[in-house]
Residue frames relative to the residue before (quaternion, step in Angstrom):
aa qw qx qy qz dx dy dz
X 1.0000 0.0000 0.0000 0.0000 0.00 0.00 0.00
X 0.2716 -0.7654 0.5668 0.1385 3.58 -1.15 0.78
X 0.3687 -0.7064 0.5529 0.2436 3.56 -0.79 1.00
X 0.4159 -0.7056 0.5362 0.2042 3.51 -1.07 0.83
X 0.4444 -0.6372 0.5269 0.3447 3.66 -0.95 0.58
X 0.0310 -0.8096 0.5859 -0.0191 3.64 -0.77 1.13
X 0.5268 -0.5276 0.5568 0.3661 3.46 -1.47 0.08
X 0.2657 -0.8145 0.4820 0.1836 3.62 0.09 1.03
X 0.6244 0.5938 -0.3626 0.3552 3.67 0.98 -0.53
X 0.8013 0.2562 -0.1310 0.5245 3.44 1.05 -0.63
X 0.6627 0.5173 -0.3090 0.4447 3.53 1.38 0.02
X 0.1607 -0.8308 0.5209 0.1125 3.69 -0.26 1.09
X 0.7019 0.3743 -0.2495 0.5522 3.67 1.22 -0.09
X 0.3404 -0.6968 0.6077 0.1712 3.46 -1.38 0.58
X 0.2000 -0.7805 0.5821 0.1096 3.54 -0.56 1.08
X 0.1391 -0.8137 0.5616 0.0561 3.55 -0.68 1.11
X 0.3965 -0.7485 0.4784 0.2316 3.59 -0.43 1.07
X 0.2837 -0.7595 0.5656 0.1507 3.57 -0.65 0.93
X 0.0384 0.8370 -0.5342 0.1124 3.51 -0.71 1.39
X 0.6760 0.4369 -0.2332 0.5457 3.57 1.23 -0.58
X 0.6028 -0.5623 0.4453 0.3495 3.47 -1.19 0.62
X 0.6033 0.5523 -0.3471 0.4588 3.67 1.14 -0.70
X 0.6888 0.4589 -0.3002 0.4743 3.56 0.98 -0.72
X 0.5551 0.6049 -0.3736 0.4318 3.53 1.22 -0.37
X 0.5965 0.5642 -0.3561 0.4462 3.50 1.11 -0.62
X 0.6477 0.5116 -0.2962 0.4807 3.56 1.09 -0.99
X 0.6343 0.5211 -0.3300 0.4660 3.52 0.96 -0.69
X 0.6102 0.5500 -0.3322 0.4634 3.63 1.00 -0.78
X 0.7180 0.4647 -0.3066 0.4178 3.56 0.75 -1.12
X 0.6644 0.4887 -0.3009 0.4788 3.60 1.02 -0.68
X 0.5952 0.5140 -0.3603 0.5017 3.66 1.04 -0.65
X 0.7258 0.4319 -0.3344 0.4181 3.64 0.64 -0.96
X 0.5621 0.5476 -0.3959 0.4770 3.75 1.13 -0.42
X 0.7731 0.3817 -0.2070 0.4623 3.71 0.91 -0.63
X 0.3658 0.8099 -0.4114 0.2025 3.54 1.37 0.03
X 0.5641 0.6097 -0.3941 0.3933 3.60 1.14 -0.41
X 0.6613 0.4740 -0.2691 0.5154 3.65 1.26 -0.35
X 0.5007 0.6498 -0.4573 0.3435 3.65 1.11 -0.05
X 0.4093 -0.6853 0.5631 0.2141 3.45 -1.38 0.63
X 0.7720 0.1724 -0.0771 0.6069 3.43 1.35 -0.42
X 0.8589 0.1736 -0.0488 0.4793 3.63 -1.13 0.29
X 0.1151 0.8539 -0.4884 0.1382 3.55 0.88 1.15
X 0.5308 0.6467 -0.4101 0.3631 3.58 1.14 -0.04
X 0.5882 -0.5425 0.4372 0.4106 3.58 -1.27 0.37
X 0.2774 -0.7502 0.5840 0.1384 3.41 -0.95 0.91
X 0.3886 -0.7210 0.5304 0.2189 3.74 -0.81 1.04
X 0.6191 -0.5246 0.4170 0.4095 3.57 -1.21 0.09
X 0.6135 0.4903 -0.3828 0.4865 3.59 1.07 -0.59
X 0.6646 0.5135 -0.3406 0.4226 3.74 0.81 -0.73
X 0.6554 0.5198 -0.3057 0.4547 3.45 1.06 -0.71
X 0.6201 0.5635 -0.3051 0.4527 3.44 1.17 -0.78
X 0.6172 0.5007 -0.3206 0.5154 3.62 1.09 -0.92
X 0.6632 0.5239 -0.3223 0.4264 3.67 0.76 -1.04
X 0.6985 0.5251 -0.2366 0.4248 3.50 0.85 -1.03
X 0.6118 0.5294 -0.3249 0.4897 3.53 1.29 -0.71
X 0.6948 0.4287 -0.2683 0.5114 3.61 1.04 -0.49
X 0.7456 0.4688 -0.2095 0.4247 3.59 0.95 -0.88
X 0.5439 0.7012 -0.3867 0.2509 3.54 0.93 -0.80
X 0.6801 0.4511 -0.2508 0.5207 3.59 1.17 -0.91
X 0.7705 0.3377 -0.2333 0.4877 3.79 0.94 -0.30
X 0.7568 0.3651 -0.2313 0.4904 3.69 1.10 -0.26
X 0.2775 -0.6988 0.6261 0.2067 3.49 -1.17 0.72
X 0.0180 -0.8080 0.5885 0.0198 3.63 -0.50 1.00
X 0.0957 -0.8070 0.5827 -0.0036 3.55 -1.07 0.90
X 0.1891 -0.6811 0.6856 0.1738 3.52 -1.29 0.52
X 0.2106 -0.7787 0.5800 0.1135 3.69 -0.93 0.82
X 0.0093 -0.7930 0.6088 -0.0226 3.46 -1.02 0.95
X 0.4209 -0.6594 0.5592 0.2743 3.52 -1.24 0.53
X 0.4460 -0.7412 0.4138 0.2838 3.59 -0.52 1.05
X 0.6013 0.5364 -0.3668 0.4650 3.66 1.10 -0.59
X 0.7372 0.4002 -0.2781 0.4680 3.73 0.85 -0.55
X 0.5762 0.6022 -0.4418 0.3319 3.58 1.06 -0.17
X 0.4454 -0.7020 0.5145 0.2099 3.52 -1.12 1.06
X 0.7412 -0.4295 0.3159 0.4079 3.49 -1.38 0.20
X 0.7386 0.2673 -0.0907 0.6122 3.41 1.32 -1.08
X 0.3627 -0.7998 0.4498 0.1626 3.47 -0.49 1.20
X 0.1003 0.7726 -0.6262 0.0301 3.66 -0.57 0.96
X 0.3736 -0.8171 0.4150 0.1435 3.45 -0.13 1.43
X 0.6387 0.5424 -0.3280 0.4362 3.53 1.06 -0.82
X 0.7313 0.4164 -0.2207 0.4931 3.51 1.03 -0.85
X 0.7841 0.3403 -0.1772 0.4879 3.70 0.89 -0.79
X 0.5000 0.6064 -0.4744 0.3965 3.71 1.04 0.17
X 0.3128 -0.7311 0.5858 0.1566 3.49 -1.01 0.99
X 0.8309 -0.0745 0.0518 0.5490 3.63 1.11 -0.31
X 0.3101 -0.7218 0.5937 0.1745 3.53 -1.20 0.11
X 0.0293 -0.7780 0.6268 0.0314 3.60 -1.35 0.36
X 0.1418 -0.7358 0.6564 0.0873 3.60 -1.32 0.56
X 0.0310 -0.7167 0.6958 0.0342 3.46 -1.30 0.64
X 0.1837 0.7597 -0.5972 0.1803 3.48 -0.87 1.19
X 0.5520 -0.6600 0.4161 0.2942 3.65 -1.22 0.45
X 0.5476 -0.6227 0.4230 0.3654 3.54 -1.11 0.37
X 0.5180 0.6191 -0.3859 0.4466 3.44 1.32 -0.27
X 0.7407 0.4162 -0.2730 0.4513 3.49 0.85 -0.93
X 0.6586 0.5252 -0.2581 0.4731 3.46 1.19 -0.69
X 0.3383 -0.7280 0.5172 0.2968 3.63 1.19 -0.43
X 0.4446 0.6710 -0.4909 0.3334 3.59 0.84 0.80
X 0.3502 0.7715 -0.4972 0.1871 3.71 0.94 0.25
X 0.4748 0.7114 -0.3739 0.3587 3.46 1.49 -0.35
X 0.8033 0.2379 -0.1479 0.5256 3.58 0.95 -0.67
X 0.7145 0.2841 -0.2600 0.5841 3.54 1.23 -0.09
X 0.5670 -0.7118 0.3446 0.2303 3.47 -0.62 1.40
X 0.8012 0.1345 -0.0061 0.5831 3.50 0.86 -1.18
X 0.6263 -0.5206 0.3884 0.4311 3.60 -1.09 0.47
X 0.1159 0.7659 -0.6272 0.0809 3.46 -1.13 0.86
X 0.5291 -0.5935 0.4671 0.3869 3.57 -1.22 -0.01
X 0.2612 -0.7335 0.6156 0.1216 3.36 -1.36 0.83
X 0.0841 -0.7910 0.5987 0.0933 3.61 -0.88 0.78
X 0.0307 -0.7488 0.6621 -0.0079 3.59 -1.23 0.66
X 0.3184 0.7538 -0.5494 0.1690 3.56 -1.18 0.44
X 0.0930 -0.8143 0.5706 0.0516 3.45 -1.24 -0.17
X 0.3267 -0.7445 0.5546 0.1773 3.53 -1.26 0.45
X 0.5400 -0.6028 0.4767 0.3432 3.61 -1.06 0.79
X 0.6508 -0.5746 0.3567 0.3449 3.55 -1.13 0.89
X 0.7302 0.4613 -0.2973 0.4069 3.61 0.75 -0.90
X 0.6479 0.4687 -0.3457 0.4909 3.60 1.37 0.00
X 0.4821 0.6908 -0.4513 0.2945 3.63 1.08 -0.24
X 0.7916 0.4160 -0.2357 0.3804 3.47 -1.36 0.12
X 0.6446 0.5130 -0.2633 0.5020 3.59 1.43 0.20
X 0.6351 -0.5411 0.3417 0.4325 3.55 1.28 0.36
X 0.5072 0.6973 -0.4023 0.3077 3.68 1.11 -0.34
X 0.6599 0.5142 -0.3134 0.4493 3.43 0.97 -0.89
X 0.5868 0.5063 -0.3914 0.4961 3.72 1.11 -0.59
X 0.6798 0.4906 -0.3324 0.4320 3.74 0.72 -0.87
X 0.6261 0.5407 -0.3395 0.4476 3.58 1.02 -0.83
X 0.7148 0.4500 -0.2268 0.4848 3.60 0.94 -1.01
X 0.5766 0.5418 -0.3821 0.4775 3.59 1.21 -0.51
X 0.6508 0.4923 -0.3270 0.4766 3.61 0.91 -1.00
X 0.6535 0.5013 -0.3272 0.4632 3.77 0.68 -0.94
X 0.7011 0.4745 -0.2908 0.4458 3.64 0.80 -0.94
X 0.6023 0.5495 -0.3273 0.4777 3.55 1.07 -0.66
X 0.6409 0.5226 -0.2989 0.4762 3.52 0.99 -0.91
X 0.7122 0.4646 -0.2713 0.4509 3.57 0.75 -1.02
X 0.6475 0.5049 -0.3331 0.4636 3.53 0.97 -0.84
X 0.6308 0.5182 -0.3274 0.4758 3.63 0.96 -0.75
X 0.7048 0.4334 -0.2697 0.4927 3.66 0.82 -0.97
X 0.8753 0.1925 -0.0232 0.4430 3.75 0.56 -0.99
X 0.4413 -0.7411 0.4131 0.2922 3.63 1.41 -0.08
X 0.7662 0.1058 -0.1516 0.6154 3.59 1.20 0.01
X 0.1838 -0.7843 0.5897 0.0571 3.55 -1.16 0.56
X 0.0143 0.7795 -0.6262 -0.0069 3.58 -1.16 0.78
X 0.0065 0.7865 -0.6141 -0.0650 3.48 -1.37 0.13
X 0.3800 -0.6992 0.5517 0.2497 3.44 -1.35 0.19
X 0.0196 0.8144 -0.5798 -0.0148 3.67 -0.97 0.50
X 0.5442 -0.5992 0.4821 0.3352 3.63 -1.04 0.66
X 0.5190 -0.6581 0.4503 0.3078 3.64 -0.72 1.05
X 0.6596 0.5061 -0.2938 0.4717 3.65 1.19 -0.65
X 0.5941 0.5727 -0.3549 0.4395 3.53 1.09 -0.25
X 0.1047 -0.8274 0.5514 0.0212 3.66 0.19 1.27
X 0.6908 0.4559 -0.3620 0.4288 3.65 0.69 -0.72
X 0.5945 0.5342 -0.3633 0.4788 3.67 0.98 -0.61
X 0.6964 0.4311 -0.3173 0.4781 3.69 0.70 -0.96
X 0.6110 0.4737 -0.4377 0.4591 3.78 0.83 -0.19
X 0.6409 0.4864 -0.3608 0.4717 3.62 0.85 -0.72
X 0.6657 0.4850 -0.3494 0.4468 3.76 0.78 -0.67
X 0.6368 0.4951 -0.3487 0.4773 3.60 0.96 -0.82
X 0.6364 0.5368 -0.3363 0.4402 3.62 0.88 -0.78
X 0.7096 0.4411 -0.2259 0.5009 3.55 1.14 -0.62
X 0.6263 -0.6222 0.2739 0.3814 3.56 1.41 0.31
X 0.4253 0.6888 -0.4598 0.3651 3.53 1.43 0.35
X 0.0819 -0.7648 0.6358 0.0646 3.60 -1.09 0.64
X 0.5803 -0.5882 0.4498 0.3391 3.50 -1.21 0.67
X 0.0146 -0.8043 0.5927 0.0399 3.65 -0.97 0.67
X 0.7835 -0.2457 0.1001 0.5619 3.72 1.22 0.22
X 0.4809 -0.6244 0.5524 0.2715 3.42 -1.50 -0.02
X 0.4928 -0.5940 0.5139 0.3744 3.63 -1.01 0.67
X 0.5303 -0.6810 0.4189 0.2821 3.67 -0.81 0.94
X 0.6762 0.5310 -0.2648 0.4367 3.44 1.04 -0.95
X 0.7862 0.1284 -0.0297 0.6037 3.61 1.15 -0.52
X 0.2436 -0.8238 0.4925 0.1393 3.62 -0.18 1.09
X 0.5820 0.5694 -0.3793 0.4395 3.52 1.22 -0.20
X 0.6268 0.5174 -0.3185 0.4879 3.69 1.27 -0.04
X 0.1485 -0.7896 0.5943 0.0365 3.47 -0.66 1.25
X 0.2191 -0.7802 0.5644 0.1571 3.61 -0.86 0.94
X 0.0992 -0.7906 0.6020 0.0513 3.64 -0.86 0.77
X 0.1095 -0.7909 0.5990 0.0612 3.54 -1.17 0.58
X 0.2779 -0.7283 0.5988 0.1839 3.61 -1.13 0.58
X 0.2431 -0.8030 0.5371 0.0868 3.40 -0.65 1.20
């Protein structure tokens, strides 16, 4: 994994770019732990399914595991030490142009429960949003209508609701302009 260059003064977490298949397994473990907040594909993903996904996605998706530097051990074990994960990809790659008129970045991610309520989710999604805006100029995401803490974070970062996914009314779509 490659550490991204960050503005240390405001960044309490270190995003590590997932690049190797061994790191993809760590991403899978964290993602599976957080699947109850997913707006799509909420089932457990097997190592084989993750490997197939990564073989298709690695050229199109920026995937990150996030760690808090003060909690990092001398030997890095991302699956145990990651506090969250994040993805940045384009609507074109994801086939989501149907509900977003022009190409833009999509962000997705989550924070492990023991790390919530400390402002880290805001920083995680700030990082992902900045990456998506830099790459695509616009950014969108989906959130469960029942996930009030996430919606507060997204609004704080400038996202505004723009609709609901027609196939599932409990999913709110938000965009940053």
